[in-house]
C-alpha positions in Angstrom: 9.6 86.5 72.0 6.1 86.5 71.5 3.9 84.9 68.8 2.3 87.7 67.0 -1.0 87.4 65.3 -2.9 89.9 62.9 -7.5 89.2 63.6 -9.2 89.7 59.7 -12.7 89.0 60.3 -16.0 91.2 59.5 -16.9 90.3 62.2 -16.6 92.1 65.8 -18.0 89.0 67.7 -15.6 86.6 66.1 -12.5 88.6 66.5 -13.2 89.5 70.0 -13.4 85.5 71.0 -10.5 84.8 69.4 -8.2 87.5 71.1 -9.7 86.6 74.1 -8.6 82.6 73.3 -5.1 83.5 72.4 -4.4 86.7 75.1 -4.8 83.7 77.0 -2.1 82.6 76.3 1.2 83.8 77.5 3.5 83.4 74.6 1.0 84.8 72.1 0.0 88.6 71.5 -2.8 89.9 69.4 -1.1 93.6 67.6 -4.0 94.1 65.4 -7.2 93.7 63.6 -8.9 94.1 60.6 -12.5 94.2 59.3 -12.1 93.6 55.7 -9.0 92.4 53.3 -8.3 95.5 52.1 -6.5 96.6 55.3 -4.3 93.6 55.5 -1.3 94.9 53.4 -0.8 97.9 55.1 -1.5 96.6 58.5 0.9 93.2 58.0 3.9 95.8 56.6 3.2 98.1 59.9 2.4 95.4 62.5 4.9 92.5 60.9 2.6 89.8 62.6 3.8 86.1 62.9 0.4 85.1 61.8 -2.5 86.5 60.0 -5.7 84.8 60.8 -7.9 85.2 58.1 -11.8 85.0 57.6 -12.8 83.7 54.3 -15.8 85.1 53.0 -15.6 89.6 53.7 -17.6 92.6 51.2 -14.8 94.8 50.0 -11.8 92.1 49.6 -12.8 88.5 50.2 -9.5 86.1 52.1 -8.3 84.4 48.8 -7.7 87.7 47.1 -6.1 89.4 50.5 -3.9 86.4 50.6 -2.6 87.0 47.2 -1.9 89.9 47.7 0.3 90.2 50.9 2.0 87.1 49.5 2.7 89.3 46.2 3.4 92.7 47.8 5.2 92.0 51.6 8.6 90.9 51.6 9.0 87.6 54.2 5.1 87.5 54.8 3.6 86.0 57.7 1.6 82.5 58.1 -1.5 83.0 56.8 -4.5 80.7 58.6 -7.6 80.7 57.7 -10.5 81.0 59.0 -13.9 80.2 57.9 -18.1 79.0 59.5 -17.5 76.3 56.9 -15.2 73.5 56.5 -16.9 72.3 52.6 -16.5 75.6 51.4 -14.8 75.9 47.9 -13.7 79.6 49.6 -11.6 78.0 52.0 -10.0 75.4 49.4 -8.7 78.4 47.1 -7.3 80.5 49.8 -5.3 77.5 50.3 -4.3 77.5 46.7 -3.8 81.2 46.8 -1.3 80.3 49.6 -2.5 80.6 52.5 -0.6 78.2 55.1 -3.6 76.0 56.8 -7.2 76.1 57.8 -9.5 76.6 60.7 -13.3 76.3 62.1 -14.8 79.3 64.1 -15.9 76.4 65.6 -13.4 75.4 66.8 -12.6 75.1 70.6 -9.7 77.4 72.2 -7.1 74.4 72.5 -7.6 74.0 68.8 -7.8 77.7 67.9 -4.5 77.8 70.3 -3.0 74.8 68.7 -3.7 75.9 65.2 -2.3 79.1 65.3 1.4 77.5 67.1 1.1 75.1 64.3 0.9 77.7 61.7 4.1 79.4 62.7 6.2 76.9 63.4 6.0 75.6 60.0 5.7 72.6 61.1 2.4 70.9 59.8 -0.7 72.7 58.8 -4.2 71.5 58.7 -6.0 69.4 55.9 -9.4 67.9 56.6 -10.4 65.8 54.5 -12.7 67.7 53.1 -10.6 70.2 51.6 -8.5 67.2 50.2 -12.1 66.2 48.4 -11.6 69.6 46.7 -8.0 68.9 46.1 -8.3 65.5 44.6 -11.7 67.4 42.7 -9.2 70.1 40.6 -6.5 67.2 39.7 -5.3 67.2 36.1 -3.3 66.2 33.7 -1.0 68.7 33.9 -1.1 68.3 37.9 0.0 64.8 37.3 2.7 66.0 34.8 3.9 68.3 37.0 4.6 66.3 39.6 6.0 63.4 37.5 8.6 65.7 36.1 10.1 67.2 39.8 11.1 63.4 39.5 11.5 63.0 43.6 13.2 60.1 44.8 11.6 57.2 46.9 12.6 58.9 50.4 11.0 62.3 49.5 8.1 60.7 47.8 7.6 59.0 50.9 7.8 61.9 53.0 5.6 63.8 50.6 3.2 61.2 51.2 3.4 61.9 55.3 3.1 65.7 55.0 0.0 64.9 52.8 -1.2 63.4 55.9 -0.4 66.3 58.8 2.5 64.6 60.3 5.5 67.0 61.8 8.6 66.8 61.1 9.2 64.7 64.0 6.5 62.3 63.5 8.0 61.8 60.1 11.2 61.5 61.8 10.0 58.3 63.9 8.2 56.7 61.7 11.1 56.8 58.9 13.5 56.2 62.0 15.9 59.0 60.9 16.9 62.7 62.4 14.4 65.5 61.9 17.4 67.2 60.3 16.9 64.6 57.8 13.5 64.9 57.3 14.0 68.5 57.3 16.1 68.1 54.6 14.1 66.2 52.6 10.8 68.2 53.0 13.2 71.3 51.8 14.0 68.9 48.4 10.2 68.4 48.2 9.4 72.3 48.0 12.0 73.0 45.8 11.2 69.9 42.9 7.9 71.3 43.0 7.9 74.8 43.1 6.1 74.9 46.0 6.2 77.8 48.9 5.3 75.8 51.8 3.9 72.3 52.7 0.4 73.5 52.1 1.3 73.9 48.3 2.9 71.1 47.7 0.3 68.9 49.6 -1.9 70.3 47.4 0.2 69.2 44.7 0.3 66.2 45.9 -3.7 65.7 45.8 -4.2 67.2 42.8 -1.9 65.5 40.7 -3.4 62.1 42.5 -0.2 61.1 43.8 -2.0 60.7 47.2 -5.7 59.7 47.8 -8.0 61.9 49.9 -8.7 58.7 52.0 
């Protein structure tokens, strides 16, 4: 089965460029397009894409609210990849906080775009550049610190969270810790459950906001 993608961007040229890049791959199919976030929920329900490539700034409903709407109203929602022009953009961070799974710059090379879509679809890693990590640290709070402390992670779970925050895949974490991939998956699941996080991105945001992991 091919990996299916829905493109959401108010610029037709951007959508056309992403479609050309993605459909050049034998395992990826673009199943639909939307020019605004307001159209996303109906299209997701109709097309059931694996990944939504979502612009952040759109005229009627921006990518932050569209992300919230998808996660709130769609059962078994797709992965959401934020696509934007500027990496040092608080909108991007707010979209990640709202539940988006990763981040991609519009100027990324074709190979990087394809790689990002595949990573997000697999749920094995995430794209979390230094600028967004710094924003997460700026949003730190006593509440975030208290929430992470109350999660009572084991030493191994804490180490796995640190490696997740570095953007490592399960396989890379397993190699570094000299354990099996399935063991790492179990630790990741435990971390998400204890933090009440929907996915790896939300867990990493918690790690940076609490100061558990420093941006550098």
